[in-house]
ZANU-939106 format. One record per residue (C-alpha): residue number from 1; chain; x, z, y. Coordinates in Angstrom, 1 decimal, decimal comma. Layout:
<nodes>
+-----+---+--------+--------+--------+
:   k : c :   east :     up :  north :
+-----+---+--------+--------+--------+
: NUM : A :      X :      Z :      Y :
...
+-----+---+--------+--------+--------+
</nodes>
This chain:
<nodes>
+-----+---+--------+--------+--------+
:   k : c :   east :     up :  north :
+-----+---+--------+--------+--------+
:   1 : A :  -48,7 :  -90,0 :  -94,9 :
:   2 : A :  -49,0 :  -86,0 :  -94,3 :
:   3 : A :  -48,4 :  -83,5 :  -96,8 :
:   4 : A :  -51,5 :  -82,1 :  -98,7 :
:   5 : A :  -50,3 :  -78,7 :  -97,4 :
:   6 : A :  -49,2 :  -78,3 :  -93,5 :
:   7 : A :  -48,6 :  -74,6 :  -93,7 :
:   8 : A :  -45,4 :  -74,7 :  -94,7 :
:   9 : A :  -45,9 :  -73,3 :  -98,1 :
:  10 : A :  -46,2 :  -76,2 : -100,1 :
:  11 : A :  -42,3 :  -76,5 : -100,8 :
:  12 : A :  -40,8 :  -78,9 :  -98,2 :
:  13 : A :  -44,0 :  -79,9 :  -96,4 :
:  14 : A :  -44,6 :  -79,6 :  -93,0 :
:  15 : A :  -44,4 :  -76,1 :  -91,5 :
:  16 : A :  -47,0 :  -75,7 :  -88,7 :
:  17 : A :  -46,7 :  -72,5 :  -86,8 :
:  18 : A :  -50,2 :  -71,3 :  -86,9 :
:  19 : A :  -50,1 :  -67,9 :  -85,6 :
:  20 : A :  -48,1 :  -69,2 :  -82,5 :
:  21 : A :  -50,6 :  -72,0 :  -81,7 :
:  22 : A :  -53,2 :  -69,5 :  -82,1 :
:  23 : A :  -51,7 :  -67,0 :  -79,7 :
:  24 : A :  -51,0 :  -69,9 :  -77,0 :
:  25 : A :  -54,7 :  -71,2 :  -77,3 :
:  26 : A :  -55,8 :  -67,5 :  -76,8 :
:  27 : A :  -53,7 :  -67,1 :  -74,0 :
:  28 : A :  -54,6 :  -70,3 :  -72,2 :
:  29 : A :  -58,3 :  -69,5 :  -72,6 :
:  30 : A :  -57,7 :  -66,1 :  -70,9 :
:  31 : A :  -55,5 :  -67,9 :  -68,2 :
:  32 : A :  -58,1 :  -70,6 :  -67,7 :
:  33 : A :  -61,1 :  -67,8 :  -67,4 :
:  34 : A :  -59,3 :  -65,8 :  -64,6 :
:  35 : A :  -58,8 :  -68,9 :  -62,6 :
:  36 : A :  -55,6 :  -67,4 :  -61,1 :
:  37 : A :  -53,5 :  -70,3 :  -60,9 :
:  38 : A :  -53,8 :  -74,2 :  -61,5 :
:  39 : A :  -53,2 :  -75,1 :  -65,0 :
:  40 : A :  -50,5 :  -77,6 :  -65,1 :
:  41 : A :  -48,4 :  -75,6 :  -62,6 :
:  42 : A :  -45,1 :  -74,1 :  -63,5 :
:  43 : A :  -46,9 :  -70,6 :  -63,0 :
:  44 : A :  -49,6 :  -71,3 :  -65,1 :
:  45 : A :  -47,0 :  -72,4 :  -67,9 :
:  46 : A :  -45,1 :  -69,1 :  -67,3 :
:  47 : A :  -48,2 :  -67,1 :  -67,7 :
:  48 : A :  -49,3 :  -68,6 :  -70,7 :
:  49 : A :  -46,3 :  -68,7 :  -72,5 :
:  50 : A :  -45,1 :  -64,9 :  -71,3 :
:  51 : A :  -49,0 :  -64,4 :  -72,5 :
:  52 : A :  -48,7 :  -66,3 :  -75,9 :
:  53 : A :  -45,2 :  -64,1 :  -76,7 :
:  54 : A :  -47,2 :  -61,1 :  -76,3 :
:  55 : A :  -50,0 :  -61,5 :  -78,2 :
:  56 : A :  -47,9 :  -63,1 :  -81,2 :
:  57 : A :  -45,4 :  -60,3 :  -81,1 :
:  58 : A :  -48,4 :  -57,9 :  -81,2 :
:  59 : A :  -49,5 :  -59,6 :  -84,4 :
:  60 : A :  -53,2 :  -60,0 :  -82,6 :
:  61 : A :  -54,0 :  -63,9 :  -82,3 :
:  62 : A :  -56,4 :  -63,5 :  -85,7 :
:  63 : A :  -58,1 :  -60,6 :  -84,4 :
:  64 : A :  -59,2 :  -62,0 :  -81,2 :
:  65 : A :  -63,4 :  -61,9 :  -81,2 :
:  66 : A :  -65,6 :  -59,6 :  -82,2 :
:  67 : A :  -65,4 :  -56,0 :  -82,5 :
:  68 : A :  -61,7 :  -55,8 :  -83,2 :
:  69 : A :  -60,9 :  -57,7 :  -80,1 :
:  70 : A :  -61,3 :  -54,7 :  -77,5 :
:  71 : A :  -58,4 :  -52,7 :  -79,2 :
:  72 : A :  -56,2 :  -55,9 :  -79,2 :
:  73 : A :  -56,9 :  -56,1 :  -75,6 :
:  74 : A :  -55,9 :  -52,8 :  -74,7 :
:  75 : A :  -52,4 :  -53,2 :  -76,6 :
:  76 : A :  -51,9 :  -56,5 :  -74,8 :
:  77 : A :  -52,7 :  -54,6 :  -71,3 :
:  78 : A :  -50,3 :  -51,9 :  -72,2 :
:  79 : A :  -47,9 :  -54,3 :  -73,0 :
:  80 : A :  -47,9 :  -56,4 :  -70,0 :
:  81 : A :  -48,5 :  -53,3 :  -67,5 :
:  82 : A :  -46,0 :  -52,8 :  -64,8 :
:  83 : A :  -44,3 :  -50,0 :  -65,9 :
:  84 : A :  -43,9 :  -51,0 :  -69,7 :
:  85 : A :  -40,3 :  -52,5 :  -70,3 :
:  86 : A :  -41,8 :  -55,8 :  -71,5 :
:  87 : A :  -38,4 :  -57,5 :  -72,4 :
:  88 : A :  -36,8 :  -55,1 :  -74,0 :
:  89 : A :  -40,1 :  -55,0 :  -76,4 :
:  90 : A :  -39,6 :  -58,5 :  -77,0 :
:  91 : A :  -36,1 :  -58,2 :  -77,8 :
:  92 : A :  -36,7 :  -55,6 :  -80,1 :
:  93 : A :  -39,6 :  -57,0 :  -81,9 :
:  94 : A :  -37,6 :  -60,3 :  -82,4 :
:  95 : A :  -34,8 :  -58,0 :  -84,0 :
:  96 : A :  -37,1 :  -56,6 :  -86,2 :
:  97 : A :  -38,5 :  -60,1 :  -87,5 :
:  98 : A :  -35,1 :  -61,1 :  -87,9 :
:  99 : A :  -34,0 :  -58,0 :  -90,1 :
: 100 : A :  -36,9 :  -58,6 :  -92,0 :
: 101 : A :  -35,8 :  -62,1 :  -93,0 :
: 102 : A :  -38,9 :  -64,0 :  -90,9 :
: 103 : A :  -38,0 :  -67,3 :  -90,7 :
: 104 : A :  -40,9 :  -69,2 :  -90,5 :
: 105 : A :  -42,2 :  -71,7 :  -88,1 :
: 106 : A :  -44,1 :  -69,1 :  -85,9 :
: 107 : A :  -40,9 :  -67,3 :  -85,1 :
: 108 : A :  -38,9 :  -70,1 :  -84,2 :
: 109 : A :  -41,4 :  -71,0 :  -81,8 :
: 110 : A :  -41,3 :  -67,4 :  -80,3 :
: 111 : A :  -37,9 :  -67,4 :  -80,0 :
: 112 : A :  -37,7 :  -70,7 :  -78,1 :
: 113 : A :  -40,3 :  -69,9 :  -76,0 :
: 114 : A :  -38,4 :  -66,3 :  -75,2 :
: 115 : A :  -35,1 :  -68,4 :  -74,3 :
: 116 : A :  -37,1 :  -70,8 :  -71,9 :
: 117 : A :  -38,8 :  -68,1 :  -70,1 :
: 118 : A :  -35,2 :  -66,2 :  -69,5 :
: 119 : A :  -33,0 :  -69,5 :  -68,8 :
: 120 : A :  -36,2 :  -70,7 :  -66,6 :
: 121 : A :  -35,9 :  -69,3 :  -62,9 :
: 122 : A :  -38,7 :  -69,6 :  -60,3 :
: 123 : A :  -39,1 :  -68,9 :  -56,7 :
: 124 : A :  -41,8 :  -66,8 :  -56,2 :
: 125 : A :  -42,6 :  -63,8 :  -53,6 :
: 126 : A :  -41,1 :  -60,8 :  -54,0 :
: 127 : A :  -42,9 :  -58,1 :  -56,2 :
: 128 : A :  -40,4 :  -56,3 :  -57,0 :
: 129 : A :  -39,7 :  -54,6 :  -53,7 :
: 130 : A :  -43,3 :  -52,8 :  -54,0 :
: 131 : A :  -43,5 :  -49,1 :  -53,7 :
: 132 : A :  -45,0 :  -47,7 :  -57,1 :
: 133 : A :  -48,8 :  -47,0 :  -57,5 :
: 134 : A :  -50,4 :  -44,6 :  -55,8 :
: 135 : A :  -48,2 :  -44,7 :  -52,5 :
: 136 : A :  -50,8 :  -46,8 :  -51,0 :
: 137 : A :  -51,5 :  -50,2 :  -50,5 :
: 138 : A :  -48,9 :  -52,4 :  -48,7 :
: 139 : A :  -49,3 :  -56,2 :  -48,3 :
: 140 : A :  -47,1 :  -58,3 :  -50,3 :
: 141 : A :  -45,0 :  -60,5 :  -48,0 :
: 142 : A :  -45,6 :  -64,0 :  -49,1 :
: 143 : A :  -42,9 :  -65,3 :  -46,8 :
: 144 : A :  -40,1 :  -63,6 :  -48,6 :
: 145 : A :  -39,4 :  -65,2 :  -51,9 :
: 146 : A :  -36,7 :  -64,7 :  -54,5 :
: 147 : A :  -35,5 :  -66,7 :  -57,5 :
: 148 : A :  -36,5 :  -64,8 :  -60,9 :
: 149 : A :  -37,0 :  -65,5 :  -64,9 :
: 150 : A :  -40,1 :  -67,1 :  -65,2 :
: 151 : A :  -41,2 :  -63,9 :  -67,5 :
: 152 : A :  -41,0 :  -61,9 :  -64,3 :
: 153 : A :  -44,0 :  -64,4 :  -62,9 :
: 154 : A :  -45,9 :  -65,0 :  -66,0 :
: 155 : A :  -46,1 :  -61,1 :  -66,8 :
: 156 : A :  -48,3 :  -59,9 :  -64,0 :
: 157 : A :  -49,9 :  -63,5 :  -64,4 :
: 158 : A :  -51,0 :  -62,5 :  -67,9 :
: 159 : A :  -52,1 :  -58,9 :  -67,2 :
: 160 : A :  -54,2 :  -59,5 :  -64,7 :
: 161 : A :  -55,9 :  -62,3 :  -66,5 :
: 162 : A :  -56,5 :  -59,8 :  -69,4 :
: 163 : A :  -58,1 :  -57,7 :  -66,6 :
: 164 : A :  -60,1 :  -60,2 :  -65,6 :
: 165 : A :  -61,6 :  -61,1 :  -69,1 :
+-----+---+--------+--------+--------+
</nodes>
């Protein structure tokens, strides 16, 4: 039988990472709405986990929906933008939470997700060789593939899904 409280506050009860699960649900919803990649693929999972990590570390999952959502979407868009140093931001946010003494199940899920996003490599079209914005539109050579950490594939997918929402 489960304990009466499952939010981790009942002294030894089952700890459920509700904030993380909300962020993951929102990320899944955004990617499905964008129809960018098929659910269940490695690309989809990389996009969902990258976007969930972004949403969670922005502390934006509870504000999803309503008038406050536009501000959160703008923040998520800026965090996932091409010019934004996303991995450094993730490391800094996780370190801030460590210094604050946050040892909850949500942070444990975020840490594990970050570890997997860094450790998992995927083979995808080389987007790193594209010229910066404003230098014309050159097509991506989809025959040129490189191995990259999963977050490097998930980040542009998440950003595009946010734009399409």
